[in-house]
C-alpha positions in Angstrom: 0.0 30.5 -20.0 -2.4 27.9 -19.9 -6.1 28.5 -20.1 -8.0 27.6 -17.2 -9.7 24.3 -18.6 -6.7 23.3 -19.7 -4.8 23.6 -16.1 -7.4 21.7 -14.9 -7.7 18.9 -17.1 -3.3 18.9 -16.2 -4.5 18.6 -12.5 -6.7 15.9 -13.0 -4.2 13.9 -15.2 -1.4 14.4 -12.8 -3.8 13.1 -9.7 -5.0 10.3 -11.8 -1.3 9.3 -12.6 -1.2 8.8 -8.5 -3.4 6.6 -8.3 -2.8 3.0 -7.9 -3.4 -0.1 -5.3 -1.8 -1.2 -2.3 -1.9 -5.2 -2.3 -1.2 -6.8 1.1 -1.1 -10.2 2.3 0.2 -12.4 -0.8 2.9 -15.4 0.1 6.2 -14.1 0.1 7.3 -16.4 -2.4 5.4 -14.3 -5.2 7.5 -12.1 -7.3 7.3 -9.0 -9.4 6.4 -11.3 -12.5 4.0 -13.5 -11.0 1.9 -10.4 -9.7 1.9 -8.4 -13.2 0.3 -11.9 -14.2 -1.9 -11.8 -11.8 -3.2 -8.6 -12.6 -2.8 -8.2 -16.6 -4.1 -11.9 -17.2 -6.2 -13.4 -14.6 -8.1 -10.4 -13.4 -7.7 -8.6 -16.7 -6.5 -5.0 -15.5 -4.6 -3.8 -18.5 -1.3 -2.7 -18.9 0.8 -2.6 -15.0 2.7 0.6 -15.6 4.9 -0.2 -12.3 4.8 -2.3 -9.5 6.9 -2.5 -6.3 6.9 -5.2 -3.9 7.6 -3.2 0.0 10.6 -4.6 1.9 8.2 -6.9 4.2 7.9 -9.2 0.8 3.8 -9.6 1.6 3.1 -6.2 0.3 3.3 -4.3 -3.0 2.0 -1.1 -4.7 1.0 -1.3 -8.4 0.0 1.5 -10.7 -2.0 0.7 -14.2 -1.7 2.7 -17.4 -5.4 3.3 -17.0 -6.1 3.5 -13.3 -9.6 4.9 -13.4 -11.1 2.0 -15.1 -9.4 -0.4 -13.3 -9.1 0.4 -9.6 -12.8 0.5 -8.7 -13.3 -2.9 -10.2 -10.3 -4.3 -8.4 -11.3 -2.9 -4.5 -14.7 -4.7 -4.9 -15.0 -8.5 -3.8 -12.2 -10.8 -2.7 -8.8 -11.9 -4.1 -6.3 -14.7 -3.4 -2.9 -15.5 -5.0 -1.6 -19.2 -4.7 -5.0 -19.8 -2.3 -4.1 -16.8 -0.1 -6.7 -14.0 0.6 -5.1 -10.7 -0.4 -6.4 -7.1 0.4 -6.4 -4.6 -2.4 -7.4 -0.9 -1.8 -6.9 2.5 -3.7 -3.9 4.3 -2.8 -2.1 7.6 -3.6 1.2 6.4 -4.9 2.9 9.4 -4.3 1.9 10.3 -0.8 2.4 6.8 -0.3 6.0 6.5 -1.9 6.8 9.7 0.1 6.0 8.3 3.3 7.7 5.0 2.8 10.7 6.8 2.0 10.4 9.2 4.7 9.8 6.8 7.2 12.3 3.8 5.7 12.2 1.5 8.4 9.0 -0.5 9.1 7.6 -3.8 9.8 4.2 -5.5 8.9 2.2 -7.2 11.5 -0.7 -9.5 10.4 -2.8 -12.2 12.2 -3.9 -10.1 15.4 -7.1 -9.7 16.7 -8.3 -6.8 15.4 -11.4 -6.5 18.2 -8.7 -6.3 20.8 -5.8 -4.5 18.9 -5.5 -0.6 18.3 -2.8 1.2 17.2 -1.8 2.7 20.4 -1.7 -0.9 21.5 0.6 -1.7 18.7 2.4 1.5 18.9 3.2 1.4 22.5 4.2 -2.1 22.2 6.6 -1.4 19.5 7.9 1.4 21.2 8.9 -0.4 23.9 10.6 -3.1 22.0 12.9 -0.8 20.2 13.4 1.5 23.1 12.0 4.6 21.7 9.1 7.2 22.7 5.8 6.1 21.3 5.7 9.5 19.4 8.3 7.9 17.1 5.9 5.1 16.1 3.3 5.5 13.8 0.6 2.7 13.0 -1.1 2.4 9.5 -3.8 -0.4 10.2 -6.7 -2.3 8.1 -8.5 -4.9 9.5 -6.3 -7.3 10.8 -3.0 -5.8 9.4 -0.6 -3.3 10.1 2.2 -1.4 9.1 4.4 -0.2 11.4 6.9 2.8 10.9 9.8 3.6 13.1 11.0 7.7 13.0 14.2 8.5 13.7 13.9 10.5 17.1 16.7 12.7 16.2 14.6 14.2 13.2 
């Protein structure tokens, strides 16, 4: 049986291993190699453990070998790739990947006026387009970007 200190240490390691960043807004011409170079060489973040470009082609999750040293630095300041501003935010990769896996169908929406549009407006709009109830649409917003997930109404 593990000692209490060891159990806490194992929990901390597991929690740390789930830390990563969600990167949004890069051009869809950017591939995984370009993103790896951006984080490892240009920003000096150390080794990238894993990187997955999401189906919208302009978002990715990035996991680092040393996340606690890198993530706070990344989430400060402004970043751009190929002259295009990007957002970088911390994310629990395990939870995020489960949400993506469970939802499977989503679209990324950008460039709407955030002061006039909220998650309820987007949910209603996309529900009417898809011909489903608003309860089947979940919206995750940040600034002028949103991920709109469509859930199967049959479970």
